[in-house]
Legacy VTK file of the C-alpha trace (Angstrom):
# vtk DataFile Version 3.0
C-alpha trace
ASCII
DATASET POLYDATA
POINTS 458 float
14.859 -18.300 14.914
11.163 -17.642 14.342
10.358 -14.644 12.171
7.115 -12.742 11.836
7.182 -13.094 8.041
8.725 -15.331 5.452
9.159 -12.314 3.188
9.101 -8.582 3.833
9.057 -6.401 0.734
10.143 -2.768 0.866
8.295 -0.973 -1.915
4.962 -1.667 -3.616
5.968 -0.870 -7.172
5.555 -3.235 -10.090
8.387 -5.569 -9.084
7.600 -5.568 -5.372
3.897 -6.189 -5.892
4.512 -9.047 -8.314
7.052 -10.755 -6.040
4.936 -10.350 -2.914
1.627 -11.600 -4.259
3.131 -14.567 -6.112
5.170 -15.514 -3.035
2.012 -15.294 -0.917
0.113 -17.483 -3.360
2.809 -20.119 -2.911
2.484 -20.170 0.854
4.808 -17.454 2.113
3.612 -15.129 4.847
4.297 -11.755 3.231
4.199 -8.107 4.208
4.814 -5.061 2.033
5.766 -1.616 3.281
4.926 1.373 1.091
5.029 4.977 2.195
3.566 6.409 -0.981
0.883 5.359 -3.454
0.621 1.735 -4.540
2.045 0.876 -7.934
5.332 2.716 -7.619
6.839 5.154 -10.074
5.355 3.620 -13.214
1.736 3.803 -12.123
1.825 7.081 -10.243
4.543 9.394 -11.579
6.000 7.506 -14.517
5.049 5.554 -17.585
1.262 5.363 -17.105
0.407 9.049 -16.477
3.141 10.097 -18.892
1.584 8.024 -21.678
-1.805 9.577 -20.908
-0.216 13.010 -21.246
1.383 11.945 -24.534
-2.043 10.943 -25.858
-3.422 14.311 -24.798
-0.587 16.275 -26.356
-0.794 14.454 -29.687
-4.143 16.102 -30.351
-2.327 19.422 -30.562
-0.604 18.242 -33.725
-3.610 16.228 -34.882
-5.882 19.254 -35.158
-3.341 20.973 -37.383
-3.000 17.899 -39.580
-6.765 17.321 -39.859
-7.426 20.210 -42.233
-5.909 18.332 -45.154
-8.459 15.583 -44.581
-11.387 17.993 -44.634
-11.837 18.634 -40.922
-12.394 22.198 -39.749
-11.623 22.979 -36.142
-12.150 26.659 -35.436
-12.463 27.547 -31.783
-10.569 24.552 -30.425
-9.197 25.142 -26.922
-7.319 23.107 -24.337
-8.037 22.870 -20.598
-5.019 21.583 -18.681
-7.018 20.942 -15.519
-9.297 18.455 -17.313
-6.376 16.364 -18.571
-4.557 16.552 -15.248
-7.580 15.665 -13.120
-8.836 12.882 -15.401
-5.340 11.419 -15.300
-5.384 11.553 -11.511
-8.727 9.739 -11.351
-7.328 6.959 -13.528
-4.215 6.642 -11.356
-6.384 6.431 -8.229
-8.358 3.641 -9.900
-5.126 1.763 -10.579
-4.010 2.305 -6.967
-7.175 0.520 -5.882
-6.487 -2.372 -8.238
-2.998 -2.825 -6.790
-4.438 -2.767 -3.291
-6.945 -5.457 -4.224
-4.223 -7.587 -5.796
-2.251 -7.544 -2.563
-5.273 -8.032 -0.338
-6.671 -10.917 -2.396
-3.292 -12.643 -2.309
-3.187 -12.403 1.483
-0.337 -9.885 1.606
-0.266 -7.574 4.617
0.166 -3.955 3.557
2.002 -1.697 5.986
1.742 2.029 5.278
5.040 3.808 5.792
8.672 3.972 4.745
10.855 1.103 5.931
14.495 1.178 6.976
16.810 -1.604 8.118
17.589 -2.468 11.706
19.593 -5.541 10.712
19.611 -8.141 7.931
16.359 -9.695 9.163
14.634 -6.659 10.698
13.101 -3.451 9.392
11.454 -0.515 11.090
8.321 1.251 9.867
6.804 4.176 11.787
8.707 3.192 14.918
7.612 -0.462 14.871
9.955 -3.317 14.004
9.200 -6.329 11.821
11.288 -9.449 11.297
11.475 -11.652 8.223
13.487 -14.597 6.949
13.893 -12.774 3.619
13.729 -9.062 2.847
13.310 -7.762 -0.694
14.326 -4.214 -1.625
12.150 -2.928 -4.483
12.100 0.820 -3.894
13.008 1.927 -7.413
14.756 5.171 -8.292
14.106 8.905 -7.992
14.903 11.970 -10.112
18.367 13.504 -9.812
18.739 17.280 -9.815
22.327 18.569 -9.715
23.502 21.089 -7.146
23.660 24.644 -8.490
22.448 28.106 -7.528
18.680 28.205 -7.983
18.030 24.483 -8.224
15.158 24.945 -5.774
13.311 26.806 -8.542
13.048 23.798 -10.850
10.719 20.803 -10.899
11.380 17.135 -11.601
9.212 14.702 -13.527
7.437 13.910 -10.238
5.824 17.341 -10.065
4.946 17.541 -13.767
1.869 15.383 -13.268
0.285 17.783 -10.787
1.080 21.287 -12.046
-1.503 23.889 -11.053
-1.268 25.449 -14.497
0.751 25.239 -17.677
3.280 27.979 -18.408
3.400 29.819 -21.715
7.113 29.053 -21.984
9.114 26.159 -20.532
12.677 24.893 -20.434
13.416 21.175 -20.246
16.979 20.361 -19.200
18.331 16.942 -20.112
18.960 14.709 -23.086
17.508 11.339 -22.120
14.167 9.710 -22.760
12.336 11.520 -19.948
13.542 14.889 -21.229
12.488 14.335 -24.854
9.156 12.835 -23.802
8.194 15.791 -21.610
9.460 18.258 -24.191
7.071 16.626 -26.661
4.200 16.720 -24.172
4.657 20.409 -23.377
5.104 21.322 -27.030
1.985 19.384 -28.031
-0.041 21.119 -25.326
0.826 24.503 -26.781
3.741 25.510 -24.546
6.695 27.309 -26.143
9.247 24.608 -25.326
13.041 24.675 -25.256
15.071 21.498 -24.735
18.617 22.149 -23.513
21.285 19.455 -23.233
24.920 19.880 -22.294
26.074 17.143 -24.699
26.466 17.243 -28.463
23.501 14.935 -29.186
20.350 13.714 -27.445
19.547 10.161 -26.306
22.968 8.848 -25.339
23.124 5.068 -25.639
20.735 4.844 -28.590
21.776 4.078 -32.150
23.530 7.116 -33.603
21.292 7.323 -36.672
18.252 7.230 -34.393
19.705 10.041 -32.272
20.481 12.255 -35.231
17.165 11.617 -36.977
15.021 12.070 -33.871
16.695 15.346 -32.951
15.830 16.819 -36.349
12.239 15.596 -36.073
11.853 17.121 -32.592
12.858 20.478 -34.034
10.408 20.062 -36.917
7.630 19.478 -34.389
8.297 22.874 -32.836
10.720 22.127 -29.980
13.704 24.489 -29.732
16.537 21.958 -29.320
19.759 23.470 -27.960
22.763 21.162 -27.750
26.034 21.907 -25.944
23.970 24.115 -23.631
24.095 24.061 -19.843
22.613 26.075 -16.994
24.858 28.085 -14.680
22.230 29.472 -12.293
18.559 30.419 -11.967
16.852 33.290 -10.190
13.291 34.570 -9.794
12.080 37.581 -11.745
9.533 39.664 -9.810
9.470 37.161 -6.908
6.432 38.873 -5.345
4.259 37.841 -8.264
2.365 34.518 -7.922
3.561 33.321 -11.344
7.036 34.780 -11.238
9.309 33.859 -14.138
12.558 32.013 -13.695
15.546 33.774 -15.218
18.035 31.196 -16.443
21.672 32.156 -16.781
23.337 29.785 -19.227
27.009 28.945 -19.148
27.528 30.500 -22.577
26.736 33.880 -21.033
23.187 34.559 -22.227
20.080 34.685 -20.027
16.426 33.906 -20.717
13.183 33.792 -18.718
10.864 30.782 -18.502
7.658 30.082 -16.625
8.684 26.500 -15.829
12.003 24.658 -15.713
11.952 20.864 -15.725
15.149 19.032 -14.876
15.229 15.563 -16.414
18.874 14.824 -15.799
18.723 11.193 -14.782
17.498 9.020 -11.941
19.323 7.569 -8.952
18.520 4.536 -6.759
16.124 5.493 -3.959
18.257 4.176 -1.092
19.082 7.231 1.018
16.657 6.415 3.861
17.047 2.615 3.940
20.041 2.444 6.329
21.510 -0.325 4.189
24.705 -0.410 6.224
22.805 -1.782 9.228
21.961 -4.882 7.194
25.404 -5.205 5.617
24.023 -4.385 2.174
26.597 -2.803 -0.121
26.073 -0.489 -3.067
28.024 0.044 -6.266
29.602 3.310 -7.400
26.366 4.897 -8.639
24.516 4.077 -5.417
22.627 1.063 -6.751
22.248 -1.976 -4.520
24.891 -4.579 -5.355
23.366 -7.950 -6.313
24.568 -11.208 -7.818
22.847 -13.003 -10.702
20.233 -14.364 -8.263
19.365 -10.844 -6.999
21.030 -11.586 -3.647
22.750 -8.640 -1.986
25.895 -8.800 0.148
23.583 -9.887 2.986
22.353 -13.421 2.264
18.868 -12.729 3.605
18.357 -9.529 1.623
17.470 -9.345 -2.081
16.922 -6.483 -4.505
15.467 -6.021 -7.971
14.198 -3.363 -10.335
15.463 0.192 -10.656
17.228 0.137 -7.284
19.821 -2.200 -8.810
22.270 -1.454 -11.605
20.283 -3.337 -14.241
17.994 -1.947 -16.945
15.451 0.498 -15.520
12.214 -0.656 -17.117
8.961 -1.720 -15.453
8.586 -4.960 -17.467
12.165 -5.861 -16.545
11.384 -5.495 -12.826
8.334 -7.737 -13.216
10.327 -10.386 -15.081
13.057 -10.179 -12.444
10.453 -10.740 -9.733
9.221 -13.910 -11.441
12.788 -15.154 -11.893
13.431 -14.548 -8.192
10.293 -16.468 -7.244
11.470 -19.433 -9.333
14.829 -19.231 -7.577
13.201 -19.313 -4.157
10.540 -21.921 -4.784
11.967 -24.056 -7.591
15.684 -23.654 -6.808
16.190 -22.498 -10.400
19.312 -20.358 -10.783
18.388 -17.054 -12.385
19.369 -16.864 -16.027
17.911 -13.474 -16.884
18.760 -12.339 -20.405
19.147 -8.570 -20.623
19.851 -8.697 -24.356
17.166 -8.033 -26.948
14.790 -6.191 -24.614
12.367 -4.084 -26.708
12.079 -0.503 -25.534
10.168 2.576 -26.621
10.580 6.289 -26.110
7.198 8.010 -26.235
8.545 11.207 -27.678
6.943 12.852 -30.684
7.827 11.148 -32.964
8.171 7.961 -30.950
11.197 5.671 -30.961
11.212 1.875 -30.848
14.373 -0.199 -30.534
15.399 -3.787 -29.853
18.733 -5.546 -30.027
22.070 -3.984 -30.865
22.754 -0.509 -32.139
25.204 -0.132 -34.986
27.803 1.179 -32.550
27.318 -1.742 -30.133
27.651 -4.266 -32.951
30.895 -2.616 -34.047
32.243 -2.658 -30.488
31.516 -6.394 -30.235
33.417 -7.022 -33.438
30.436 -8.524 -35.265
30.515 -8.800 -39.045
27.170 -7.258 -39.993
25.290 -5.294 -42.595
22.704 -2.542 -42.200
19.454 -1.949 -44.050
18.067 1.534 -43.579
15.400 3.812 -44.994
13.553 6.986 -44.152
10.385 8.177 -45.802
7.404 10.473 -45.551
4.462 8.503 -44.084
1.349 8.240 -46.240
-0.639 10.232 -43.681
1.342 13.366 -44.431
0.668 13.314 -48.166
-2.662 14.905 -47.223
-1.902 16.429 -43.806
0.870 18.566 -45.222
3.155 17.519 -42.370
6.878 17.373 -43.004
7.821 14.694 -40.477
9.515 11.535 -41.705
10.030 8.019 -40.342
13.273 6.078 -39.989
13.651 2.288 -40.022
16.803 0.258 -39.632
17.772 -3.430 -39.465
21.128 -4.911 -38.469
21.909 -8.395 -39.802
24.761 -10.689 -38.757
26.628 -11.728 -41.897
27.789 -14.995 -40.318
24.335 -16.507 -39.801
21.887 -14.016 -41.375
20.209 -13.388 -37.979
18.650 -10.007 -37.351
20.509 -8.561 -34.375
18.924 -5.119 -34.153
15.857 -3.181 -35.237
15.253 0.535 -34.785
12.444 2.879 -35.725
11.569 6.540 -35.346
7.985 7.364 -36.262
4.336 6.809 -35.410
3.482 3.572 -33.585
7.151 2.670 -33.069
6.414 1.209 -29.637
3.659 -1.019 -30.974
5.695 -2.184 -33.959
8.885 -2.900 -32.044
7.098 -5.334 -29.703
6.463 -7.750 -32.559
9.979 -7.363 -33.875
11.262 -8.091 -30.388
9.623 -11.514 -30.486
11.163 -12.260 -33.865
14.656 -11.199 -32.829
14.395 -13.039 -29.500
13.427 -16.170 -31.428
16.468 -15.844 -33.686
14.729 -14.827 -36.908
16.939 -14.333 -39.933
16.765 -11.720 -42.647
15.441 -14.507 -44.879
12.581 -15.018 -42.387
11.774 -11.314 -42.559
11.909 -11.410 -46.366
9.577 -14.421 -46.482
6.964 -12.624 -44.371
4.166 -10.948 -46.301
3.848 -7.278 -45.404
0.651 -5.626 -44.209
-0.124 -3.003 -46.833
-0.291 -0.057 -46.668
1.561 0.332 -43.356
4.864 1.696 -42.200
5.614 -1.636 -40.537
5.844 -3.437 -43.875
9.145 -1.668 -44.501
10.789 -4.121 -42.095
9.918 -7.074 -44.352
10.639 -5.408 -47.681
14.226 -4.234 -47.223
16.155 -4.983 -50.407
19.786 -4.692 -51.433
18.990 -1.148 -52.495
18.454 -0.265 -48.829
21.929 -1.362 -47.731
23.716 1.369 -45.844
27.262 2.225 -46.838
29.433 1.862 -43.758
32.980 3.062 -43.223
LINES 1 459
458 0 1 2 3 4 5 6 7 8 9 10 11 12 13 14 15 16 17 18 19 20 21 22 23 24 25 26 27 28 29 30 31 32 33 34 35 36 37 38 39 40 41 42 43 44 45 46 47 48 49 50 51 52 53 54 55 56 57 58 59 60 61 62 63 64 65 66 67 68 69 70 71 72 73 74 75 76 77 78 79 80 81 82 83 84 85 86 87 88 89 90 91 92 93 94 95 96 97 98 99 100 101 102 103 104 105 106 107 108 109 110 111 112 113 114 115 116 117 118 119 120 121 122 123 124 125 126 127 128 129 130 131 132 133 134 135 136 137 138 139 140 141 142 143 144 145 146 147 148 149 150 151 152 153 154 155 156 157 158 159 160 161 162 163 164 165 166 167 168 169 170 171 172 173 174 175 176 177 178 179 180 181 182 183 184 185 186 187 188 189 190 191 192 193 194 195 196 197 198 199 200 201 202 203 204 205 206 207 208 209 210 211 212 213 214 215 216 217 218 219 220 221 222 223 224 225 226 227 228 229 230 231 232 233 234 235 236 237 238 239 240 241 242 243 244 245 246 247 248 249 250 251 252 253 254 255 256 257 258 259 260 261 262 263 264 265 266 267 268 269 270 271 272 273 274 275 276 277 278 279 280 281 282 283 284 285 286 287 288 289 290 291 292 293 294 295 296 297 298 299 300 301 302 303 304 305 306 307 308 309 310 311 312 313 314 315 316 317 318 319 320 321 322 323 324 325 326 327 328 329 330 331 332 333 334 335 336 337 338 339 340 341 342 343 344 345 346 347 348 349 350 351 352 353 354 355 356 357 358 359 360 361 362 363 364 365 366 367 368 369 370 371 372 373 374 375 376 377 378 379 380 381 382 383 384 385 386 387 388 389 390 391 392 393 394 395 396 397 398 399 400 401 402 403 404 405 406 407 408 409 410 411 412 413 414 415 416 417 418 419 420 421 422 423 424 425 426 427 428 429 430 431 432 433 434 435 436 437 438 439 440 441 442 443 444 445 446 447 448 449 450 451 452 453 454 455 456 457
């Protein structure tokens, strides 16, 4: 059967754009359907604008810390609209770059949301398109639970376009999005409460990192409330344009906030795809079911990125796209390694992590030792700040290889990238010890761990 396209991609996020333009450069006739802005979540309502907001919010702490270095800053003020609008201009610039990437590669861009007609056919705006292969790369979307008053909250999507900042905000959730936005709001001068129903933030991270970070968030000015959940929300003075939201918590107390952000997880964005028409199955959490080669239960349909049940990170989606291209064009079976992927949480302070947590290493039955330290960074000897940094290395006792590295503190994301290369390459503790440190830096702690830094483990 003759098809209109060799490849039809649903979604122009990082993974979809990479797969489509590389496939086109190799001779495929490719189309991409996107009903929103080019670049997907990361570029438009995710990591890029969020990092810009983090930069902006860090100045709030920086002005306070500058006095110890001789800087006077009377009369400093913050204009939310300037940050918001400058961010939007930068995102629009990036949208144009993504459009040029697709256009220059010869990819046809179809504006609209696609849904399946069958395993080789999709429909966009009432028109059907056929393709030999179809790639699902639609990512994920915020999840807001069902409760009375959930229409009065916002998700991370809306945070990038708020008309104004509230004087007081509640962030609900305990994951990386929740702690990042709590830090942003706090740094921008908002009285910020972070409420999580569990007994500790950042589930899935190393326990020492979780405990340490939670204390540091509170030091920075965030009101962290654990074992706290929302029962319902109602408007106070609903006729007022900036009416407060009265939150009734499950412990019986109530409190008013100007803004309530729910950052309670993300779910695969599959509700409008009509996957059943193509014979594409999902797993329990709604993610598209794929094999190791990113093939769904329909042989002609593939999926990658956040819409699958793999790690939800932009660089992972891009790497998956390249692995899929090699599978299609070079017949190379995909051998994607999801271990030792460096990640960062751009909270304040930031978190960087790569490899195994202490708890994961214990679960795998590995014989290992832990080097750990926390200290007051040199910067705060003059700034007067009380924040501290945490660093931790896990070493396999059988072969001396470093199997995990974790950090809480300034520049964690930058530092962990280099450590990720070392751990991916199989560096040993002896290799770390033989490396000359850059002095004076926080990073040098990772190459100066001595026996005195060994953690006592049960």
